[in-house]
C-alpha positions in Angstrom: 28.8 7.7 23.0 27.0 5.4 21.7 27.8 1.5 20.2 28.5 2.0 16.5 31.4 3.9 16.0 34.5 2.1 13.9 37.5 3.2 13.1 41.0 1.3 12.0 42.5 2.3 15.3 43.1 -0.5 17.4 44.4 1.3 20.6 47.9 0.9 22.1 50.1 -1.3 20.7 53.6 -3.3 21.8 56.2 -3.4 18.8 58.7 -6.6 19.1 61.4 -3.2 19.1 60.6 -2.5 22.7 61.6 -5.8 23.4 61.0 -8.9 25.7 61.1 -8.5 29.2 63.7 -11.1 29.3 66.0 -11.6 32.5 68.5 -8.8 31.7 70.0 -7.7 35.2 70.3 -11.2 36.7 73.8 -12.4 37.2 73.0 -16.4 38.3 70.3 -17.2 35.6 67.7 -16.7 38.1 65.2 -13.4 37.1 63.3 -11.9 39.9 59.9 -10.8 39.6 58.0 -7.8 41.2 54.3 -8.3 41.7 52.6 -5.4 42.8 49.8 -6.8 45.1 49.5 -9.6 47.4 45.8 -10.8 47.5 45.1 -14.3 46.1 45.9 -13.4 42.6 49.6 -12.3 43.7 49.8 -15.5 45.5 49.0 -17.5 42.9 51.3 -16.0 40.6 54.0 -15.9 43.1 54.0 -19.9 43.4 53.8 -20.2 40.2 56.7 -18.2 39.6 58.5 -19.7 42.7 58.0 -23.5 41.3 60.3 -22.4 38.1 62.6 -21.1 40.1 62.2 -17.1 39.8 62.8 -15.2 42.6 59.3 -13.3 43.7 59.3 -10.0 45.7 55.7 -8.7 46.3 54.5 -4.9 47.2 51.4 -4.3 48.9 49.6 -1.4 50.9 48.1 -4.0 53.5 48.7 -7.0 54.8 45.8 -9.5 54.0 47.1 -12.9 55.1 47.3 -14.3 51.5 51.1 -12.9 51.5 52.1 -14.8 54.5 53.6 -17.5 52.9 56.2 -15.8 51.2 59.6 -14.2 52.7 60.3 -11.1 50.6 56.7 -8.9 51.1 56.9 -5.6 51.6 54.1 -3.5 53.4 54.4 -0.2 52.5 52.8 2.9 51.3 53.1 2.1 47.1 52.1 5.5 46.2 55.2 7.0 47.6 57.7 6.8 44.6 61.0 6.5 47.2 59.1 3.3 48.3 58.2 1.9 44.6 61.7 3.1 43.7 63.4 0.8 46.4 61.3 -2.3 46.0 61.7 -2.6 42.6 65.5 -2.1 42.5 67.1 -5.5 41.5 64.0 -7.0 39.7 64.0 -8.0 36.1 60.5 -7.6 35.7 57.6 -6.2 37.4 54.2 -7.0 37.0 50.6 -6.0 38.5 48.1 -7.8 40.6 45.3 -5.8 39.3 44.4 -2.9 37.3 43.9 -0.8 40.6 47.8 -1.2 41.3 49.7 1.8 41.0 52.0 1.0 37.8 51.7 4.6 36.3 53.8 5.9 39.6 56.2 3.0 39.3 57.0 4.0 35.7 58.2 7.1 36.5 60.7 5.6 39.1 61.4 2.4 37.5 65.4 1.1 37.7 66.8 1.1 34.4 66.6 -2.3 32.8 63.5 -3.3 34.6 60.5 -4.2 32.3 57.1 -3.2 33.3 54.0 -5.1 32.2 51.2 -4.8 31.2 51.8 -1.0 30.3 50.3 1.5 32.5 48.6 2.9 29.0 46.9 -0.6 29.1 45.9 -0.4 32.7 44.4 3.0 32.1 41.9 2.2 29.3 41.0 -1.6 30.9 40.4 -0.2 34.5 37.8 2.7 33.2 35.0 0.6 31.7 34.2 3.8 29.7 37.3 4.2 27.8 37.9 0.2 27.7 34.6 0.1 25.6 35.5 3.2 23.6 38.9 1.1 22.8 37.2 -2.2 21.7 34.7 -0.3 20.0 37.4 1.5 17.6 38.9 -1.7 16.8 35.9 -3.4 15.6 35.0 -5.8 18.2 31.2 -6.9 18.6 29.8 -5.2 21.6 26.5 -4.6 23.6 25.2 -1.1 23.1 26.2 1.2 25.2 26.7 4.7 26.3 28.8 7.0 28.4 26.7 9.1 30.5 27.6 12.3 32.0 24.4 12.9 33.7 21.3 10.8 35.0 19.2 12.6 32.4 22.2 11.1 29.6 21.2 7.6 31.4 17.6 8.1 31.4 17.8 8.8 27.4 20.4 5.7 26.7 18.0 3.6 28.6 15.0 4.6 26.5 16.9 4.2 23.1 17.9 0.7 24.4 14.7 -0.4 26.2 14.6 -1.7 29.7 16.1 -3.2 31.2 19.7 -1.8 31.0 23.2 -2.2 33.3 24.6 0.6 34.7 28.5 0.6 35.8 30.3 2.5 37.8 33.7 3.6 35.8 35.9 2.5 38.1 36.5 0.2 41.2 34.1 -2.4 40.5 35.1 -5.9 41.3 32.9 -9.4 42.3 29.5 -7.9 41.6 30.1 -4.5 43.5 29.6 -1.4 40.9 26.7 -3.2 38.6 23.2 -2.7 39.1 20.8 -4.6 36.7 17.8 -1.3 36.4 14.5 -2.9 35.0 12.5 0.8 35.1 13.5 4.2 35.3 12.8 4.5 39.0 15.4 1.6 39.6 17.8 3.7 37.2 17.5 6.5 39.3 17.8 5.2 42.5 21.4 3.5 41.7 22.7 6.4 40.0 23.7 8.3 42.9 25.9 5.1 44.2 27.5 4.0 41.0 28.0 7.9 39.2 31.0 9.2 39.8 32.1 12.8 38.3 32.2 11.4 35.0 29.7 9.5 34.8 28.7 6.1 34.6 28.2 3.8 31.8 24.7 2.4 30.6 24.9 -1.2 28.8 21.9 -2.3 27.0 20.8 -6.2 28.8 22.0 -8.5 25.8 19.4 -11.9 25.7 22.6 -14.1 26.2 22.3 -17.7 26.1 25.5 -18.4 28.3 28.4 -16.1 29.4 31.8 -17.4 28.4 35.3 -16.6 28.8 38.8 -16.9 27.3 42.0 -16.5 28.7 45.0 -14.7 26.2 48.9 -15.3 27.4 50.5 -12.4 25.2 54.2 -11.9 25.3 55.5 -8.1 23.9 56.9 -9.4 20.9 53.0 -10.3 20.0 53.5 -14.3 21.0 50.1 -15.7 22.4 48.9 -18.7 23.9 45.0 -18.6 23.9 43.4 -21.1 26.7 40.2 -23.2 25.6 36.6 -21.3 25.7 35.1 -21.6 29.5 31.4 -21.3 30.5 30.9 -19.4 33.4 27.9 -19.0 35.7 27.4 -15.7 37.5 25.3 -15.1 40.4 24.3 -11.8 41.8 27.0 -10.1 39.3 29.9 -13.0 40.5 31.5 -15.5 39.4 30.3 -18.9 41.1 31.3 -21.3 38.8 33.4 -22.0 35.5 33.2 -25.4 33.5 34.9 -27.1 30.7 34.6 -27.6 28.0 31.8 -25.5 27.4 30.4 -27.5 24.7 30.2 -25.3 21.9 29.6 -25.6 18.1 33.1 -25.6 16.7 32.2 -22.4 14.8 31.0 -20.5 18.2 34.0 -21.7 19.6 36.6 -20.6 17.3 34.7 -17.1 17.1 35.3 -16.7 20.9 38.7 -17.5 20.4 39.0 -15.2 18.1 37.3 -12.3 19.5 39.4 -12.6 23.0 42.8 -12.3 21.7 41.4 -9.5 19.3 40.1 -8.1 22.4 43.5 -8.4 24.1 45.2 -7.0 20.9 43.2 -4.1 20.7 44.5 -2.9 24.3 48.0 -3.9 23.9 47.9 -6.5 26.6 50.7 -7.9 27.7 50.8 -10.9 30.4 47.4 -13.1 30.8 44.5 -11.1 30.2 40.6 -12.6 30.7 38.2 -11.9 28.2 34.9 -12.3 29.7 31.9 -12.7 26.3 28.5 -13.1 25.8 27.3 -16.2 23.5 23.9 -14.9 21.7 21.4 -17.7 20.7 22.4 -16.8 16.9 25.8 -17.8 17.7 27.6 -14.1 17.9 30.1 -13.3 20.4 29.9 -10.3 22.3 32.9 -8.7 24.7 31.5 -8.1 28.0 34.7 -6.5 29.4 38.8 -7.3 30.0 40.8 -8.2 32.9 44.7 -7.2 32.3 45.9 -9.9 34.5 44.9 -13.7 36.0 41.1 -13.8 36.2 38.8 -15.7 38.7 37.6 -17.5 35.4 41.1 -19.2 34.5 41.7 -20.4 38.1 40.6 -24.0 37.0 44.0 -24.0 34.6 45.9 -24.9 37.6 44.9 -28.5 37.6 43.3 -28.7 34.2 45.5 -27.3 32.0 49.3 -28.2 30.6 50.2 -24.6 31.5 48.4 -22.5 34.6 47.1 -18.8 33.5 49.7 -17.8 36.6 52.6 -19.7 34.9 52.0 -18.1 31.3 51.7 -14.7 32.9 55.0 -15.2 34.6 56.5 -16.3 31.2 55.0 -13.6 29.3 56.3 -11.1 31.6 59.8 -12.2 31.3 59.8 -13.1 27.9 59.7 -16.5 28.2 58.4 -18.9 25.5 54.8 -19.5 26.4 53.3 -23.1 27.8 51.1 -25.1 26.1 47.1 -23.6 27.7 45.5 -26.7 26.5 43.4 -29.2 28.5 45.4 -32.2 29.9 42.2 -33.9 31.0 38.7 -34.5 29.7 36.7 -31.8 31.9 37.0 -29.7 34.8 35.1 -27.3 37.1 35.6 -24.4 39.2 33.6 -23.2 42.1 34.3 -20.5 44.3 34.4 -20.3 47.9 32.9 -17.5 49.5 32.7 -16.0 53.3 29.8 -16.5 55.5 30.3 -14.4 58.4 31.9 -11.2 59.7 35.4 -11.6 61.7 38.2 -13.4 62.2 39.0 -16.7 59.0 37.9 -19.8 60.8 38.1 -22.7 58.4 35.5 -25.4 58.6 35.0 -28.1 56.3 38.1 -28.9 55.1 38.8 -32.3 55.5 35.4 -33.0 53.9 36.0 -30.7 50.7 39.6 -32.9 50.3 37.8 -36.6 50.6 35.5 -35.2 47.5 37.0 -37.4 44.5 39.3 -35.2 42.1 38.9 -32.1 44.3 41.7 -29.4 44.7 41.1 -26.8 47.1 42.9 -23.6 47.3 42.3 -21.1 50.3 43.6 -17.9 49.9 44.7 -17.5 53.6 42.9 -14.4 54.3 43.1 -13.2 57.5 39.4 -12.0 57.7 36.3 -13.0 56.4 32.7 -11.0 55.5 29.5 -12.4 53.5 30.3 -13.4 50.1 34.3 -12.0 50.1 35.7 -14.7 48.0 38.1 -17.1 50.0 39.4 -19.4 48.1 38.0 -22.0 45.1 37.6 -25.7 44.6 38.8 -27.4 41.2 37.5 -30.9 40.0 38.6 -32.9 37.0 36.6 -35.5 36.0 35.6 -37.5 32.9 32.9 -34.9 32.1 31.6 -31.8 33.0 28.2 -32.7 34.6 30.3 -35.2 37.1 33.4 -32.1 37.4 30.4 -29.9 37.9 28.8 -32.1 40.8 31.5 -32.8 42.8 32.7 -29.1 42.6 30.0 -27.7 44.1 29.5 -30.4 46.8 33.0 -29.9 47.6 32.7 -26.2 48.1 29.7 -26.3 49.7 31.5 -28.2 52.6 34.0 -25.4 53.5 33.0 -23.0 55.8 34.4 -19.5 56.8 
């Protein structure tokens, strides 16, 4: 459906009566957190949990190497109810590494007393770009014009209304630049449709002449308590996040609006845990929602070094029902740059020592056993006295690492 519909329905909400996921099963004061997924996001969430003394269990359908640092890892069919039930036994709370994890299947066999955050209903909304847009639109959030298109003819009609270029987006399964196509004319739209459309079609979105892309992370507990992170400037290359810079250098009114819109979007889908809101800033100062991710996000990795409490730690705190930590910056400026793969085959790291020699550089490699071109293999964050210096050093350090 076309953008423009407004209702008072704000989507699924979590009420305090449903209870914070505080540790209920533990007898020694140390809770156990289960994480569905064991890639880099699961890895960094687990590291934050372990530092606070939380016991961690991970379940993944396939070992990637990122999970190798942890003792309690189960590699098994995570769609099997028996596997899910046995694995979740003893957990105080379970969370997900990504919206693709089978939280709905786990919910059917979840042991009594074990919390599951985010809720499957939230994941179902967010993982499908069409449902996500409808939920945000119903909540009155500012969005680019969009249309849910069942057929190529529908997509052509939407593009004609919006004007080219348009962005064609796969409803489900898109990440890191896969699943999106910028179509500058009808021929490009027709060419991209077979690759991106599913049985229910695809999303067509008007191209937004934004001034810059922004991101806001929001940690939210089940009782509604929130911690909102600083607004970050993000740079995309080929639909992939390349760099994240803080502070974003926004006028105070735009900064406040970005934080307001980000928080409202997270509340609209009933997010619990860490949720990232990717935003567009328009030349006139308006802020539009691009999309949400209901878990720690690439645009928040900077927070490990730059904030009093990282996005990963606050995700753990939120799903356990613990007090949320201070999300504010503890340094004047920071920049994160992704480290991508260059070749196909076993992961062999070169240039690490050179990167570590860059002033203020913190190098994070994800331990993935195999590499392919453009695959995210790690990131570098540099903190500095100003954003320009942080950006220059982070770009230099990341460029030295070759995989």
